[in-house]
N, C-alpha and C positions, 0 to 999 in steps of 0.2 A: 635421274637428273635432280628430282626433288627428294627430300627427306622429310616427308610430312608427318607431323603428329597431330592427331585428333582426339579430343576428349569431350564426352557429353554427359548430361544428366538431365532427369526431368524435374524442372523447377517451377513450381506453382502449376499452371496450365499450360505451360510452354516447354520446348526443349531448348536447353542452353548448351552450345557448342563452342569450344575453343579450339583454334587451328593455328599452327605454326609451321614454318619450313618451306612453304610454297611461294609466298609473296615477300617482297622487300627483305631479301636474304642478306643484304649488306648492312642493314641496320644492326644494332646490338640486340634489339629484342623486337619481335615483330609478331603480333597476335591478331587474328580476325575473330572476334566474338559475335555469335548469332544467337538472337532470342526470337523464336518465332521466324518471322521473315525480316527482322531488323538486324542489319550487320554493320559493325563499326570495326575499322582497322586501326590498331594502335601501334605506332612506331617509336621506339626509344633509341636514343643515342646519347652517349655521354663522353666527355673529354677525358683523356687517360692521364692528363696533368692539370694541376691547378695553375691558373694564371698568376703570375708574380704580383704579390701585393693585395690578392683578392681577399677581401675581409667580410664577405657574405656569400650565401649559398645561391648561385645563379641558376635555379630550376625555372624553365619556362614550359607552360602548357598551353597547347593550342587545340581547340576542338572546332572542326570544320563540318558544317552541313552542306552537301552537294546537292543540288536540285534535282539532278538525275536520279537520286536515291528514291525519290517518290514519283519519278517520271514527269517532272516538271522542267521548264525552261524559266531562268531568272527573268524578273521584269526589268525595267530600266532600258536605257539606250544601247549599252553595250552587251546586255544579254550574257553576263558573266558575274560569278559571285565575286563581290567586291569587298567592302570593309565588313568586319564581323557584325552580325546582328546582336541584339540584346541577349537572345537565347545562347548564341554561341559564347559570348563573353561570359555569361553567368555560368554555363556548363564548364567552361575552362577553369573557372575559380572553384567550382564544385569538385572538379578532380585534382586541382592543386592542394586544397586544403587538407585533405586526409593523408596525402602521401608525403607532403613536404616534412612533417615532423618524424617520419620513419626512416629517413636516411641517416646513416651512421654520424654521430655527433663530430663536428669537425671537417666533414667532407664538403669541400668547396669546389669541386670540379664542376664545370658546366653541364647541365642535363637538359635535354630537349625531348619532350613528349609531344607528339602529334596524333590526334585522334580524328579519323575521317569516317563520316557516315557514307556507307556504300549502298545501302539498301534500307528503305523504312516502309514497313507494312501498315503504318498509320493506326497500328494498335499498340505496339510496345514502344515506349518513349526510348530514344537513342541515348538519352544522357546516362541512364543506368548501365547500359551496355557498354558505353564508352568508359565508365569508371572501372567496370571489370576487365575489359580489354586492356586499359593502361596498366592496371595492377598486375595482370598476368605477364604483359611484355616486360615490365620492369623487374619481375620476379625471375624471368629466364634470362635476362640481359647480362647477368653478372655484376651489376651495379651494387654497391653496398647498400641495399635497401632491406629493411627489416620487416618486410611484409610477409605474405600478401595481405590486402584488404579485398573487401567485397562491399557491395552496395545494393539496397533495395528501396523500393518506393512502397508506402504504406497509405492505404485509404481507410476510411472509417465510416461505416454505414450500418444504421440500425443496431448500434452498440458492438458491432463486430469489425475487427481489423481485416483488411483486404491486402493480400501480397500483390504488388505490381498492377494495380488497376490500370485500364486501358486509357488511352490518350483522350478519348471522348468523355471518359468518366472525370477525368481531371481538368478538362477545358473549361475555362471560364466558371470556375467553381461557385462564384457568387450567384450565377443562374441556375445552379444545380442544388437545390435544397437537400436533396437525399444524401450528398457527399459532404463531409464535415472536415476533411483533413486531406491535405497533400503533403506528406512527409517523406523526406529522402535521408536515409542513414547510411553511413559508411563505417566500417569497423574492422579490427583484426579478429583473430581467433579469441582473444581475450578481453577486448575492450571496444567500446564505441569511441571513434576518433572524430566524427563530424555529424551534425544534424542541421537540416535546413527544412522549414515547414511553412505552410499557409494553413491556418486552422480557423475554425468557426466557433469560438468560445468554448474550447474543450477544458475540462478541469485538469489540474495538475496530474491527477492519478490517471486520467486517460491518456495524457501526453506521455507520461512515463512508461505506460503500458504499451503505447505505440512504439517507442524507442526499443523497448526490450523485446517486443515481438519482431521487429525488424533485425535486431542482433541475433536472435535465434534462427531466422529464415536465411540469413547469409552463410551460415556455417557449411551447408553442402557446397556452396559456390567456393569458399576458401579452400575446402578439401579438393575440389575439382582443379583449381590453380596449382595447388600443391603437387597433385598427380601429374598435371602437364610439366611442371618443372623438373620433376623426378625423371621424366622421359627426355626432355628437351632443353634443360637449362645449360648455359654456358658455364665455363669455370669461373668462380667468384674472381672479381677484380682485386688484385693484391693492394689492399689500402690498409695502411695502419695510421690511426689517429696520431697526430703530433703530441708528443710528450713535453708539455711545457710547465710542469709542476713546479720546478725550480724557479722559473720566471714568475709563477703566480705567487709563490711564496714571498719573493722579493717584493712584488706590487703589494701584496697584503700587508707586509710589514711596513712598507713605506707610506701607505695611504689609507688603511681600513678606518681609522679615526676621522680622517679628513672626508672620506666618502659618507661616513655616518652623520658627520656634523652637516654636510651639504645636504642630505636627505632630511635634515631637521628643519629646513625651510619649507614652511607650508605654502608659500607663494610660488607658483610654477616658474615665473620668470626668473625670481632670485634663486630658486632652486637650480634651474639650468645653468645660470651664471656661475653658482657656487661649485656645481659639479664640474664644469669646465675648468675652473681654477684648480680644484682638487686633482683633477687628472694632469693638468699641466705640472703641478708641483710633483706628482708621483713620477711622471716621466722624466723630469728634471733630476730627480734623485737617482735614477738607474744609470748603470753603465753604458757606454756607447754602444756596446755589443747588445745589451738587453733593449736599448732604444730602437735598434735596428731589426730586432726579431719580428718576424712577420706574425707571430702569435701574440703579440702585445695587446692588440685590440681584443682579442679573445679574453686575455687574462684580465683586462680591465672590467669587461662585462661581467666576467664570472664572479669578481669582486663586488660589483654593483648588486648583481642577483643575490649573492650570499647575504649581503647586509640587509637588503630590503626584505628578502624572504624570511631570513632568520628572525628578525625584529617582529615582523607581523605574526609569525606563529607562536613565538616564545611570549610576546607582551601584549597581543591583541591589538597593538597600536600601529595605526597606518602612516603612511608618508605625510598626509595633511593633518594627522592627529585624530581623525575619526575614529568611532569604534567600527567593528567589523560590519555591522547591519545598518550603519547610518547613511542616509542620502544627503548629499550636499544641499546647501540652502537653495530654494527655488523661488523664482519670481517670473510670473506669467502675465503677459499684457496682451490685449487684443485691440483691434481697430486702430493700429499704429500708423498705418499709411491711409491718406485722405482719399486717393483716387482708386484704390484697388478694391475689388469685390469683397475680400476677406483677408485679414492679415493678423499675424500673431508674433510676438518676440518672447520666445522661452529661453530662460537662462537657468542653468543648473550648475552652481559653483563657477568654474571657469570654462564651461561649455555653453554656448549660445548659439541659437539658430533663429534667423529672420524667415519665417515661412509665410508665403502668400498663395492664396487661392484665387483662380480666375474660373469664371462660369462661361461656358460657350454653348454653341448649337451643335446639331448633328454634323455640319460641315467641319466642325473642329475635331471630330473624333480621330483617333490615330488608326490608320490602316496598318495592319500587321501581315506581312506575307510570309507565311511559315511552310514547312514541308507538309504539314498536315492540312493546309489550305490558307486562304485569305480571309481575315475577319477583322472586326473594328473593335476598338476599346474605348469606352468613354470616361475612363479615369487614368490619369497620367500622374507620375510623382517624379520630379527631377531634382537631384541632389548636386549641389555644388560646394566643393571644398577648396577655396582660394589659399594660396600660401600665407597671406597675412593672418589667417585664423590661428596659426601656430607661431606668428611672429618671425616667419622666414621669408627669404627671397627666392623665388623659384618660377618655373615655368607656369604660365597662366594660359587658359583658353583651350586646352585639350581635355576632353571627357575621358578619364581612364578608367581602367577596370574596376578599381576601388570605388569610384563614384557611381558607377552603374550598379554594382553590387550593393552599396549602402542604400541607394535609392530604390532598389527592388525589395530590400528588407523592409523598408518603411511602407512601400507600396502594399506588400503582403499584410502588414500589421493593420492598415487603415481599410483596405478594401472590404474586409470582412463585416464592416459596420455600415457600409454605404446603403442608402436606398435603392430600390430596384428602379431600372431605367424607366418603367411604365408609371412609377410614382413620382420620379424626379427626373424629368427628360432633359437634363443638362449634361453637357460634357464637362468634366471638372479636371483642371490641371493645378497641381500643388507644386510650387518650387520652394525647396528649402536652401536658403544661403547661410552656411555656417560661417558666423563672424567670429567666433571664438571656439577653441577646441582644446579640452583636456580631459579626455573620457570619451564616452560614446556619443559622437554627433548623430549617429543614425537614430538613436533612441530620442534624442533632442528633436529629430526631424519627425519622429512618430507624434511626440507630444505637441510640438508646435503645429504640425499638420492638422491634428485633431481640433485644436483651438481655432485654427485659421478657417478650417471649413465651417465649424459652427458659427463663426463670426460672418461667414458669407451666407448664412441661413440655410446650409446644407443640412437636412434632417437625419443626422447619424442616429443609429439604433442606440449607440451609448458613446461616451467618451473613451479614448483609448490612450493609454500611457506605456512607457517602455522603460526598461532598466537593464544596465549591463552588470553582470556578475562576473566575479573573478575567483581563481583558486589558487592556493599555494600548498602543494603536497610535498611532504618532506619524505626522505628515504626511510625514516622509521615509521611511516604511516600516518603521522600527526599532519593535520591539514586546516586550513582556515578558508572559509567561503566569505568573500567580499561582496558587499553590495555596492552598486555604482562606482566602478572601478575608474581610477585615473589612467592616463596613458601609460605612465611608468608601470603601474600594476598589471596592466594588460602586456606590456612589452616583457616584463620579467617574470609574469606568472605562468601557470600550467593550463589555464582554461579561459576563454572568452565566451561567455554564455549570456546571450541576449534574449530576453522574454518581453514580449508586448502583449496587451491584452485589455479587456474591459474589467470591470468589477466582477463580473461573472465568470470569466474564463479567458483563456489563452487564444490570441489570434495570429502569433507568429513566434517561432523559436528557432534560434540559430545558436549552434554551438560548436566551437572549434577546440580540440584537445590537443596539447603539445606532449602529453606522456600517455602511457599505456596502463595506467593504474586507477582509472576512474571507475569507482564501484556504483551500483544502484543506490546504495545508501548515500553516497555524496551527492548524486544527482538529485535523489529526493529532497535532501536538505537545501540544495541550492534552488530548487523549484519552490519549495515552501519559503525561503527566505526573499526570493524574487517577488513572490506574492505580495508579502509585507511592503516591499520596497514599491511595488507597482500601485498597491492601494493608497500609500502615503502620497505618492506623486499625483494620483488622481485628486486627492483632497486638496492639494496645493493648486492644481490646475482649476478646480471648481471654483475657487475663490475669484478667478478672472471670469469665467464662463463656463456654466455646467450643462447648457443645452443650446441647440442651434437658435439663432435669432428668428424672430417672427417675420421680419421684413428683410427684403433684399436691399442691397446697396442701390442708390439711385442710379449708379453707373452700370449695374448689371443688367443683362437682358432679361426680359420676361419671356416666358415660353408657355404656350398653349398647344395641347394636343387635340387632334381629332382623328377619327378613324373612318375611312371611306372604303366602299368595296373595291376590291383589287381590279375590277374590270372597268372601274372609273378613273383609274390612275392615268391612263392615256389621255383622257378628256382634260384633267386638270393640267397636265403638262403641256398638251398641245403639240401640234406639228412643229418639230424643231424647237420645242421649248417656248413657242410664242405665247401661249396662255399664261403659263407660270411666270414668265418675264413680265407680262402685263400685269399680273396681281401684284408682284413685288414692286414695280414701278408706281402703280396706282397707290397702294397701301402704305408703302414705305417699311413694310415688315420682311423679315427674312423667312423663307419658306423651305422646308426640307422635307422630302417624301421618300419613304423607304418602300421595298418591294411588298411588304405586307399591307400597305395601305395606311400606315401611320404617317400623319402629317404633323410636324412641328413648326409653329408659327412663333417667330422670336422678334422682340423689339422692346426697348426700354419704354415706349409710348403704347400705352393700352389701346388708345383708339386705332393705332396702325393694326394692331393684333386682330381687333374686332372687325375692321374693315377687310382684311385679308380672309378672316374666317367666313364673313358673309359672302365674299365672292366665291370662295370654294363651295360653300354650302349651295350656292345657287346653282353650281355646275353639277354637283353630285346628287343633290337631293331630288326626290321625286315630287311632283306637285300632287296636292291633296284634293281629292274630290269633295266638293262642297265648299272649298275655301274661297275666299275673296282675295284677289291680287290687283296690284297696280301695274299697268302695262303701257306699252306705247303702239300706236297703229302704225305698222311697217308697210301695209300695202292695202290698197282698196280695189275690189273687184265687183262685179255686177251683182253677185249673189251674197256679198257681205265684206267683212274686213278682217285682215289677219293681225293679230295682236301679239307682240312679244311681251309675255307676262311673267316668265319664270326662267331667269338665267338666259340661256340662248333658245329657250323652247317657244315656239309660236303655236297660236291656236285660232281657229276660225270663230268669229261672232258672225252668225247668219244674220242676214238682212231682217229676219223676224224677230231676232234677239236683241236689236239695237234699241229699240223704243217700243212703248205700248201703243203704237199706231203705226199704220201702213206707210212705208217710205217708198218713193219712186226709185231712190238710188241711195246707197250708203253715204256717198258724198254729199248728200243734202245736210248731214249732220256731222260728219267726220271728215277729217283730213290726216294725211300721213304725218308722222311725227307727233300727233295729239297724244296727251296722256289720259287714260281712261282706266275705270275700275271694272273689274269683270269677275264673275263667279264661275268656277270650273264645274260644269255640269257633268262631265264624264267623258267617256271615249266612245267613238262609234265602232262598228264591227271591224273597221280596218285600222283601229288604234289611233285615229285622228282625234284631236282635242276638240271639245265643244264647249264654247264659252258664251256667257250671257252677260249683256250690259244692263238690260232693262230691269233685271231683278236686284240690282245694286244702286243705292242712292249715290250719284256721281259727286255730290258735294261732301257727304260724310263717310262714305265707303261702306255704310251699313246695309245689310240686306233689306230689300223692300218686300213687306208682307202683303200678298194680294188681298184685295177687299174681302172676298168670300171666305178666305182662309182665316182672315182677322175675325169676322163674324162668327165663324164656327168656334174659334178659340174663346171668344168672349161669351158665347152661349154656354 
């Protein structure tokens, strides 16, 4: 009934297995990849005809995590997986980016890739397994895919690169000082296609070494996919790219000069208008048959690409007139919003980000429910890209994959320099509002985010800047590496290479390559040129602010931390939260307690913090023998009086310890509710507290020295 094909290799410390032929047999390609006990099923289907008028490649990738894979039931009311999590969205993008350029040029049939996590061993991250499964499914599907690709994760510890480190090693890297890198690389047999990383001030040489290490380690996986395809691949889909060479020549003859003149405008809006007019003129000059040709859009784009790319490589002059390694003019401003905790306006050419930082308490931490478990994050970065930022009318309000991806890239770049939660017990939320865009807005978010947090008095280890690099690689091998690319240079170029970091090293690297000829030499040049650009941007940022402010905004909360024994947590909280509610209501401060006994007390008012601190201290602290305390008489009995002297702790003042004379009854001098000063003499054999009033001056609170002792001391 089943025609099953299975191939396996030992990869790193685990066995990698690819299987096809048993599940989802009606899909064009279906592969279950298993690494250790983590299994991901990838299913590929593609349309056998192109939709009429389709002028783009409709590839859709969905990565789904099923909670059953880790033996969990989803939270929430419906107990069902709902909208994609951030991890699912980011992994979908991670799979999409390296496979999209590898479809045959001109192929515009709809393609759907669905990756489903079936089993998770909590050791091997399923994102790498999903990328391998998707590549294998595409390779055997018969689709015109010029793969396969493979992927690997690389860690860096004690100067050594580690292949596919465990989930625990990569979890919250900021709290794991031994691990300095979380790098994902995807590539073909001959070239690297995609890089995504979170790093802790690695040098350019160390980063390049990690990329090369990953590319070496994926070679056995590529061979394994090829071996699977040789045994189980379907017949290749009969696809012949459309030949529109005659149409292209007509378009080129009609408008090459007009396109070149339009790109001569250095202002983006003027350039866009001139390009639209040039295209209208070109189309108007064509025959009716040529105007109706479905390849007209492709021909126009090819002409644009030819003009821009050729001029840059030949003349070294870019669209806006800059040299290849020049960064656009930068203006940095901080403190631009009066009521926020920290704000910055970062402008680089025609790209601008308004970035705002808000400080919160432990209650504001983000709860993340993942297959590996539930945990909290005290740093959030949200990126918004409204249509007006590029002068367009469009849908507003929905957070798309692009916004999530760009926000995560900026998050990775900045979180490497954040102080530890013990040194800075605040929850930090950074929001980047992109108000203008022509070039890398994610890198503007990094620069603006760094300035905004410093304006909010966050003690960053060092300022962070980011720059987007581009590449134009011609067929003859000549190339040009571009610093601080424009949107058109990204769209028409061969590489989008974003690097962020401090003066000392790289904190994040993201690379997407559209051609298969990127050599280590080109990557090394791009990294070196990116470092120059990053250092220049840092200098410009330092003109506004070079370190965190010494004082918080008057509108930001102050947070003090204290540690209590874990066995005292219940006493501070009280039955049903009664005690902690009383502390909050009485002091006016916000109090947060974690399971480790760390208490955060927050309020803009320092007196409120101190009052809450004193109330908690009175509950958890132990009275000190020999110390003098002020208390209240709570009960009078024949043999003495009980005094509440330390939080909720009471002690007995025996009738003989009330005054230096004999009393008939304690009520002769005391009454309930009276404030008295007592000295803690110690504890009896049963642990009962023994107090004394007569050894303390009830007016001053100072200890009374007996006459004999005084004489002895004087002698």
